LOTIZA-348900 format. One record per atom (N, C-alpha, C, O): atom name; x, y, z. Coordinates in Angstrom, 1 decimal. Layout:
<nodes>
  atome    east   north      up
     CA       X       Y       Z
...
</nodes>
This chain:
<nodes>
  atome    east   north      up
      N     2.6   -15.3    19.2
     CA     3.3   -15.5    17.8
      C     4.8   -14.9    17.9
      O     5.4   -14.7    16.9
      N     5.5   -14.4    19.3
     CA     6.8   -14.1    19.3
      C     7.7   -15.8    19.8
      O     8.6   -16.4    19.4
      N     6.6   -16.0    20.8
     CA     6.8   -17.9    21.2
      C     7.5   -18.5    20.0
      O     8.7   -19.0    20.1
      N     6.7   -18.4    18.9
     CA     6.8   -19.4    17.5
      C     8.0   -18.9    17.2
      O     8.8   -19.6    16.6
      N     8.3   -17.8    17.4
     CA     9.4   -17.3    16.1
      C    10.6   -17.3    17.0
      O    11.6   -17.5    16.4
      N    10.7   -17.1    18.5
     CA    11.5   -17.7    19.1
      C    12.1   -19.3    18.9
      O    13.2   -19.6    18.7
      N    10.8   -20.4    19.1
     CA    11.4   -21.4    18.6
      C    11.5   -21.7    17.0
      O    11.5   -22.9    16.6
      N    11.6   -20.6    16.4
     CA    12.0   -20.8    15.1
      C    13.8   -20.5    15.2
      O    14.7   -21.0    14.5
      N    13.8   -19.7    16.1
     CA    15.2   -18.9    16.3
      C    16.1   -20.4    16.9
      O    17.3   -20.4    16.6
      N    15.6   -21.4    17.6
     CA    15.8   -22.2    18.2
      C    16.4   -23.3    17.7
      O    17.3   -23.9    18.1
      N    15.6   -23.6    16.6
     CA    16.2   -24.9    15.7
      C    16.5   -24.3    14.0
      O    16.3   -25.2    13.1
      N    16.8   -23.2    13.8
     CA    17.5   -22.9    12.9
      C    18.9   -23.2    13.0
      O    19.5   -23.6    14.0
      N    19.1   -23.1    12.0
     CA    20.7   -23.2    11.9
      C    21.4   -21.9    12.5
      O    20.9   -20.9    12.8
      N    23.0   -22.4    12.4
     CA    23.4   -20.7    12.8
      C    23.4   -20.4    11.4
      O    23.2   -20.9    10.3
      N    23.7   -19.1    12.0
     CA    23.3   -17.9    10.8
      C    22.0   -18.3     9.7
      O    22.0   -17.9     8.5
      N    21.3   -18.9    10.1
     CA    20.2   -19.3     9.3
      C    19.2   -18.0     8.8
      O    19.4   -16.9     9.4
      N    18.1   -17.8     7.8
     CA    17.6   -17.3     7.4
      C    16.1   -17.5     7.9
      O    15.5   -18.6     8.0
      N    15.5   -16.3     8.1
     CA    13.8   -16.5     8.4
      C    13.2   -15.8     7.2
      O    13.8   -14.7     6.8
      N    12.2   -16.3     6.8
     CA    11.4   -15.5     6.0
      C    10.3   -15.2     6.1
      O     9.4   -16.1     6.1
      N    10.0   -14.1     6.3
     CA     8.6   -13.6     6.9
      C     7.5   -13.8     5.3
      O     8.4   -14.3     4.6
      N     6.8   -13.7     4.8
     CA     6.1   -13.6     4.0
      C     4.3   -13.5     4.3
      O     3.6   -14.4     4.9
      N     3.8   -12.4     3.9
     CA     2.9   -12.9     4.3
      C     2.0   -11.4     4.0
      O     2.7   -10.5     3.9
      N     0.2   -11.1     3.7
     CA    -0.3   -10.1     3.2
      C    -0.7    -9.4     4.1
      O    -1.4    -9.8     5.1
      N    -0.1    -7.9     3.6
     CA    -0.7    -7.1     4.5
      C    -2.5    -6.5     4.4
      O    -3.5    -6.8     3.7
      N    -2.4    -6.0     5.0
     CA    -4.3    -6.0     5.2
      C    -4.7    -4.0     4.6
      O    -5.1    -3.1     5.3
      N    -4.4    -3.9     3.3
     CA    -5.1    -2.6     2.8
      C    -5.9    -2.7     2.0
      O    -6.0    -3.8     1.5
      N    -6.8    -1.8     1.6
     CA    -7.9    -2.1     1.1
      C    -7.2    -2.4    -0.6
      O    -6.0    -2.1    -0.6
      N    -7.7    -2.9    -1.9
     CA    -7.4    -3.2    -3.0
      C    -8.5    -2.9    -4.1
      O    -9.7    -3.0    -4.1
      N    -7.7    -2.6    -4.9
     CA    -8.8    -2.2    -5.8
      C    -8.9    -3.9    -6.6
      O    -8.1    -4.8    -6.8
      N   -10.8    -3.5    -6.9
     CA   -11.2    -4.7    -7.8
      C   -10.9    -4.3    -9.3
      O   -10.9    -3.3   -10.0
      N   -10.7    -5.1    -9.3
     CA   -10.1    -4.6   -11.7
      C   -11.1    -5.6   -12.0
      O   -11.3    -6.7   -11.6
      N   -11.5    -4.8   -13.1
     CA   -12.1    -5.6   -14.7
      C   -11.3    -5.4   -15.2
      O   -10.8    -4.3   -14.9
      N   -10.4    -6.1   -16.4
     CA    -9.9    -6.3   -17.6
      C   -10.2    -6.6   -18.5
      O   -10.8    -7.6   -18.7
      N    -9.9    -5.5   -19.6
     CA   -10.1    -5.8   -20.8
      C    -9.2    -5.8   -21.9
      O    -8.2    -5.1   -21.6
      N    -9.2    -6.4   -23.3
     CA    -8.1    -5.8   -24.3
      C    -7.9    -4.8   -24.2
      O    -6.8    -4.5   -24.6
      N    -8.6    -3.7   -23.9
     CA    -8.3    -2.6   -23.7
      C    -7.4    -1.7   -22.4
      O    -7.1    -0.5   -22.4
      N    -7.1    -2.5   -21.6
     CA    -7.0    -1.9   -20.0
      C    -7.7    -3.0   -19.0
      O    -8.4    -4.1   -19.1
      N    -7.0    -1.9   -17.8
     CA    -8.1    -2.2   -16.2
      C    -9.3    -1.1   -16.1
      O    -9.3     0.0   -16.8
      N   -10.1    -1.4   -15.2
     CA   -10.9    -0.1   -14.6
      C   -11.4    -0.5   -13.4
      O   -12.3    -1.4   -13.4
      N   -11.1     0.0   -12.2
     CA   -11.5    -0.1   -11.2
      C   -13.0     0.2   -10.7
      O   -13.7     1.2   -10.9
      N   -13.1    -1.2   -10.0
     CA   -14.8    -0.9    -9.9
      C   -15.0    -0.3    -8.2
      O   -16.1    -0.1    -7.7
      N   -13.9    -0.2    -7.7
     CA   -13.8     0.0    -6.0
      C   -12.7    -0.4    -5.4
      O   -11.8    -1.1    -5.9
      N   -12.7    -0.1    -4.1
     CA   -11.8    -0.9    -3.2
      C   -12.5    -1.9    -2.5
      O   -13.7    -1.7    -2.2
      N   -11.7    -3.2    -2.2
     CA   -12.0    -4.2    -1.9
      C   -11.5    -4.3     0.1
      O   -10.3    -4.2     0.4
      N   -12.3    -4.4     0.8
     CA   -12.2    -3.9     2.4
      C   -11.4    -5.5     3.0
      O   -12.0    -6.5     3.3
      N   -10.0    -5.4     3.1
     CA    -8.8    -6.2     3.9
      C    -9.2    -5.6     5.3
      O    -8.3    -6.4     5.6
      N    -9.4    -5.3     5.9
     CA    -9.4    -4.7     7.3
      C    -9.7    -5.7     8.2
      O    -9.4    -5.4     9.3
      N   -10.6    -7.3     8.2
     CA   -11.0    -8.3     9.0
      C    -9.8    -8.9     9.5
      O   -10.1    -9.7    10.4
      N    -8.3    -8.8     9.2
     CA    -7.4    -9.8     9.8
      C    -6.5    -8.5     9.9
      O    -5.3    -8.9     9.7
      N    -6.7    -7.3    10.2
     CA    -5.7    -6.2    11.0
      C    -5.1    -6.8    11.3
      O    -4.1    -7.4    10.9
      N    -6.1    -6.8    12.9
     CA    -5.3    -7.5    14.1
      C    -4.6    -8.2    14.2
      O    -3.9    -7.8    15.1
      N    -4.1    -9.4    13.6
     CA    -3.2   -10.4    12.9
      C    -1.9    -9.9    12.1
      O    -0.7   -10.2    12.2
      N    -2.7    -8.8    11.3
     CA    -1.0    -8.1    10.9
      C    -0.5    -7.1    11.4
      O     0.4    -6.5    10.8
      N    -1.2    -6.7    12.6
     CA    -0.4    -5.8    13.4
      C     0.0    -6.6    14.8
      O     0.7    -5.9    15.6
      N    -0.3    -7.8    15.0
     CA     0.7    -8.7    15.8
      C     1.7    -9.6    15.1
      O     2.6   -10.3    15.6
      N     1.6    -9.6    14.3
     CA     2.6   -10.3    13.4
      C     3.8    -9.5    13.3
      O     4.9    -9.9    13.7
      N     3.5    -8.3    12.7
     CA     4.4    -6.6    12.7
      C     5.1    -6.7    14.1
      O     6.3    -6.7    14.1
      N     4.5    -6.8    15.0
     CA     4.8    -6.7    16.5
      C     5.8    -7.6    17.2
      O     6.5    -7.3    18.1
      N     5.8    -8.9    16.6
     CA     6.4   -10.1    16.9
      C     7.6   -10.2    16.1
      O     8.6   -10.7    16.7
      N     7.8    -9.9    15.1
     CA     8.9    -9.5    13.9
      C     9.5    -8.6    14.9
      O    10.6    -8.9    15.4
      N     8.7    -7.4    15.1
     CA    10.0    -6.1    15.7
      C    10.2    -7.0    17.3
      O    11.4    -7.0    17.4
      N     9.7    -7.4    18.1
     CA    10.0    -7.9    19.4
      C    11.2    -9.0    19.2
      O    12.2    -9.1    19.9
      N    11.0    -9.5    18.4
     CA    12.5   -10.8    18.5
      C    13.9   -10.0    17.9
      O    15.0   -10.2    18.2
      N    13.1    -8.9    17.0
     CA    14.8    -8.2    16.3
      C    15.3    -7.4    17.7
      O    16.4    -7.6    18.0
      N    14.4    -6.5    18.7
     CA    14.5    -6.0    19.7
      C    15.6    -6.8    20.9
      O    16.6    -6.5    21.6
      N    14.8    -8.1    20.6
     CA    15.2    -9.0    22.0
      C    16.3    -9.5    21.2
      O    16.4   -10.6    21.6
      N    17.2    -9.3    20.4
     CA    18.5    -9.6    19.7
      C    18.5   -11.5    19.3
      O    19.5   -12.3    19.5
      N    17.4   -11.7    18.8
     CA    16.8   -13.0    18.3
      C    17.8   -13.0    16.7
      O    18.8   -13.6    16.3
      N    17.3   -12.3    16.3
     CA    17.8   -11.7    14.4
      C    17.5   -10.4    14.1
      O    16.8    -9.5    14.5
      N    18.2   -10.6    13.4
     CA    18.6    -9.0    12.3
      C    17.9    -8.9    11.2
      O    18.0    -9.7    10.2
      N    17.1    -7.9    11.3
     CA    16.5    -7.8    10.0
      C    17.4    -7.3     8.5
      O    17.7    -6.2     8.5
      N    17.5    -7.9     7.7
     CA    18.5    -8.3     6.5
      C    17.6    -7.4     5.2
      O    18.3    -7.0     4.4
      N    16.6    -7.3     5.1
     CA    15.6    -7.0     3.8
      C    13.9    -6.8     4.1
      O    13.3    -7.5     5.0
      N    13.4    -6.0     3.2
     CA    12.0    -5.8     3.7
      C    11.4    -5.2     2.1
      O    11.7    -4.2     1.4
      N    10.7    -6.0     2.0
     CA    10.3    -5.3     0.4
      C     8.7    -5.5     0.4
      O     8.3    -6.2     1.3
      N     7.8    -5.0    -0.3
     CA     6.4    -5.1    -0.6
      C     6.3    -5.4    -2.5
      O     6.9    -4.6    -3.3
      N     5.6    -6.3    -2.8
     CA     4.9    -6.6    -3.9
      C     3.5    -7.1    -4.1
      O     2.8    -7.7    -3.3
      N     3.4    -6.8    -5.3
     CA     1.8    -7.6    -5.5
      C     1.4    -9.0    -5.6
      O     2.3    -9.8    -5.3
      N     0.5    -9.4    -5.9
     CA     0.4   -10.6    -5.8
      C    -1.3   -10.8    -6.8
      O    -2.4   -10.6    -6.2
      N    -1.2   -10.9    -7.6
     CA    -2.8   -11.4    -8.4
      C    -3.5   -12.5    -8.3
      O    -3.3   -13.6    -7.8
      N    -4.6   -12.0    -8.9
     CA    -5.3   -13.7    -8.4
      C    -6.7   -13.1    -9.9
      O    -7.1   -12.0    -9.9
      N    -6.8   -13.6   -10.4
     CA    -7.7   -14.0   -11.6
      C    -8.9   -14.7   -11.8
      O    -8.7   -15.9   -11.8
      N   -10.1   -14.4   -11.9
     CA   -11.1   -14.8   -12.2
      C   -11.6   -14.5   -13.4
      O   -11.2   -13.4   -14.0
      N   -12.6   -15.3   -14.1
     CA   -13.2   -15.7   -15.5
      C   -14.0   -14.6   -15.2
      O   -13.8   -13.7   -16.0
      N   -14.9   -14.4   -14.2
     CA   -16.3   -13.5   -14.2
      C   -16.4   -13.4   -12.5
      O   -16.0   -14.0   -11.6
      N   -17.4   -11.9   -12.8
     CA   -17.3   -11.7   -11.2
      C   -18.3   -12.6   -10.3
      O   -18.5   -12.7    -9.0
      N   -18.7   -13.2   -11.2
     CA   -19.8   -13.8   -10.1
      C   -18.9   -15.3    -9.6
      O   -19.3   -15.9    -8.6
      N   -17.6   -15.9   -10.2
     CA   -17.1   -16.6    -9.6
      C   -16.2   -16.0    -9.1
      O   -15.5   -16.9    -8.6
      N   -15.5   -14.8    -8.9
     CA   -14.6   -13.8    -7.8
      C   -15.9   -14.0    -6.7
      O   -15.8   -14.8    -5.7
      N   -16.8   -13.6    -6.8
     CA   -17.8   -13.7    -5.7
      C   -17.9   -15.1    -5.0
      O   -17.8   -15.1    -3.8
      N   -18.0   -16.3    -5.7
     CA   -18.4   -17.3    -5.4
      C   -17.0   -17.8    -4.6
      O   -17.0   -18.5    -3.7
      N   -15.6   -17.0    -5.4
     CA   -14.7   -17.8    -4.1
      C   -14.5   -16.9    -3.2
      O   -13.7   -17.4    -2.4
      N   -14.8   -15.5    -2.7
     CA   -14.9   -15.0    -1.6
      C   -15.4   -15.9    -1.0
      O   -14.7   -16.4    -0.2
      N   -16.7   -16.3    -1.0
     CA   -17.7   -16.9    -0.1
      C   -17.1   -17.4     0.2
      O   -16.5   -16.9     1.1
      N   -16.6   -18.8    -0.4
     CA   -16.2   -20.1     0.3
      C   -15.0   -19.8     0.8
      O   -14.9   -20.2     2.0
      N   -13.9   -19.0     0.3
     CA   -12.7   -19.4     0.5
      C   -12.1   -18.0     1.8
      O   -11.5   -18.0     2.9
      N   -12.6   -17.2     1.2
     CA   -11.9   -15.7     1.9
      C   -13.1   -14.9     2.7
      O   -13.1   -13.7     2.7
      N   -14.1   -15.4     3.2
     CA   -15.5   -15.1     3.8
      C   -14.7   -14.2     4.8
      O   -14.9   -13.0     4.8
      N   -13.6   -14.7     6.0
     CA   -13.8   -14.0     7.3
      C   -12.9   -12.9     7.1
      O   -12.7   -12.0     7.9
      N   -12.2   -13.1     5.8
     CA   -10.9   -12.2     6.0
      C   -10.7   -11.0     4.4
      O    -9.7   -10.6     3.8
      N   -12.4   -10.6     4.2
     CA   -12.7    -9.5     3.1
      C   -13.7    -9.4     3.3
      O   -14.5   -10.3     3.7
      N   -13.8    -8.2     3.1
     CA   -15.2    -7.5     2.7
      C   -15.6    -6.6     1.2
      O   -15.0    -5.6     0.7
      N   -16.9    -7.4     0.5
     CA   -16.6    -6.4    -0.7
      C   -17.9    -6.0    -0.7
      O   -18.9    -6.6    -0.8
      N   -17.6    -4.9    -0.6
     CA   -18.8    -3.5    -0.1
      C   -19.8    -4.0    -1.6
      O   -19.4    -4.3    -2.7
      N   -21.3    -3.7    -0.9
     CA   -22.4    -4.2    -1.9
      C   -21.9    -3.3    -3.6
      O   -21.5    -3.8    -4.7
      N   -22.1    -1.7    -3.3
     CA   -21.7    -0.9    -4.4
      C   -20.5    -1.2    -5.4
      O   -20.5    -0.9    -6.6
      N   -19.5    -1.9    -4.5
     CA   -18.2    -2.4    -5.7
      C   -19.0    -3.5    -6.4
      O   -19.0    -3.6    -7.6
      N   -19.7    -4.4    -5.5
     CA   -20.2    -5.8    -6.2
      C   -21.4    -5.1    -7.7
      O   -21.4    -5.3    -8.9
      N   -21.7    -4.7    -7.3
     CA   -23.0    -4.1    -8.3
      C   -22.1    -3.2    -9.5
      O   -22.0    -3.7   -10.7
      N   -21.4    -2.0    -9.3
     CA   -20.5    -2.0   -10.3
      C   -19.5    -2.6   -10.9
      O   -19.2    -2.1   -12.0
      N   -18.7    -3.8   -10.4
     CA   -18.2    -4.5   -11.1
      C   -18.8    -5.4   -12.2
      O   -18.2    -5.9   -13.2
      N   -20.0    -5.4   -11.9
     CA   -21.1    -6.4   -12.3
      C   -21.6    -6.1   -13.7
      O   -21.8    -6.8   -14.7
      N   -21.6    -4.6   -13.5
     CA   -22.0    -3.9   -14.8
      C   -21.0    -3.6   -15.9
      O   -21.2    -3.5   -17.1
      N   -19.3    -3.4   -14.9
     CA   -19.0    -3.1   -16.2
      C   -17.9    -4.4   -17.0
      O   -17.2    -4.2   -18.0
      N   -18.1    -5.6   -16.1
     CA   -18.2    -7.0   -16.4
      C   -19.3    -7.5   -17.5
      O   -19.0    -8.3   -18.4
      N   -20.5    -6.7   -17.3
     CA   -21.6    -6.9   -18.3
      C   -21.1    -6.4   -19.6
      O   -21.2    -6.9   -20.7
      N   -20.6    -4.9   -19.3
     CA   -20.6    -4.0   -20.7
      C   -19.5    -4.9   -21.5
      O   -19.8    -5.0   -22.7
      N   -18.5    -5.3   -21.1
     CA   -17.4    -5.2   -21.4
      C   -17.3    -6.9   -22.4
      O   -16.5    -7.2   -23.3
      N   -18.4    -7.7   -21.8
     CA   -18.8    -9.4   -22.6
      C   -17.8   -10.1   -22.3
      O   -17.0    -9.7   -21.5
      N   -17.6   -11.3   -22.9
     CA   -16.4   -12.6   -22.6
      C   -15.0   -12.4   -22.7
      O   -14.1   -13.2   -22.3
      N   -14.9   -10.9   -23.2
     CA   -13.3   -10.2   -22.9
      C   -12.9   -10.0   -21.8
      O   -11.7   -10.3   -21.6
      N   -13.7    -9.5   -20.5
     CA   -13.7    -9.2   -19.8
      C   -12.9   -10.6   -18.8
      O   -13.0   -11.8   -19.0
      N   -12.2    -9.8   -17.5
     CA   -11.5   -10.7   -16.7
      C   -11.5   -10.1   -15.5
      O   -11.6    -8.9   -15.4
      N   -11.5   -10.8   -14.2
     CA   -11.8    -9.9   -12.8
      C   -10.2    -9.9   -12.0
      O    -9.7   -11.1   -12.0
      N    -9.5    -9.0   -11.5
     CA    -8.0    -9.5   -11.0
      C    -8.2    -8.2    -9.7
      O    -8.3    -7.0    -9.9
      N    -8.1    -8.8    -8.7
     CA    -7.4    -8.2    -7.4
      C    -5.7    -8.6    -7.4
      O    -5.1    -9.6    -7.8
      N    -5.2    -7.4    -7.0
     CA    -3.6    -7.7    -6.4
      C    -3.3    -7.3    -4.9
      O    -3.2    -6.2    -4.5
      N    -3.2    -8.3    -4.1
     CA    -3.0    -8.2    -2.8
      C    -1.5    -8.1    -2.5
      O    -0.5    -8.9    -2.8
      N    -1.4    -6.5    -1.8
     CA     0.3    -6.2    -1.5
      C     0.7    -7.2    -0.5
      O    -0.2    -7.5     0.3
      N     1.7    -7.8    -0.4
     CA     2.5    -8.7    -0.2
      C     3.5    -8.4     0.5
      O     4.4    -7.9    -0.3
      N     4.1    -8.5     2.2
     CA     5.1    -8.3     2.5
      C     6.2    -9.4     2.5
      O     5.9   -10.4     3.1
      N     7.4    -9.4     2.0
     CA     8.6   -10.1     1.8
      C     9.4    -9.4     2.7
      O     9.3    -8.1     2.5
      N    10.1    -9.7     3.7
     CA    10.8    -9.5     4.6
      C    12.2   -10.9     5.2
      O    12.3   -12.1     5.2
      N    12.9   -10.2     5.4
     CA    14.4   -11.6     5.5
      C    15.3   -11.3     7.3
      O    15.6   -10.2     7.5
      N    15.5   -11.9     7.9
     CA    15.6   -12.0     8.6
      C    16.9   -13.0     9.0
      O    16.8   -14.2     8.7
      N    17.8   -12.7     9.4
     CA    19.3   -13.4     9.9
      C    19.4   -13.9    11.2
      O    19.5   -13.0    12.1
      N    19.4   -15.1    11.6
     CA    19.4   -15.4    13.0
      C    21.2   -15.1    13.7
      O    22.3   -15.1    13.2
      N    20.8   -14.9    14.9
     CA    21.9   -13.9    15.5
      C    22.5   -15.1    16.9
      O    23.4   -14.8    17.7
</nodes>
């Protein structure tokens, strides 16, 4: 990954800006939403990608330390995903995120029960914590 950031430095214009935008591997609540508010069914485990998260952070710090870039800004924000049903959420996880997310069985069971209790007005949401960092080419 350091090599990729060095290559980005090589092709970036003078005083150019590099943006690092990526999800952070922290556990997040699976929320069931209703007109009355939201309630957590439990935590979704985002740890399967932790090695990539750690490597990305180490790489950005290495190129800053080596004088390729100066970090200008770093912040985090939530990026929300919504589904109409718990079953849609589970199908999406199984199809697109199966290697990146672990949904504990007890959390799924609790979410299904909460959703059933609320009926057609309920929706499903997860909010992934994102990192946004801005670096200037030196």
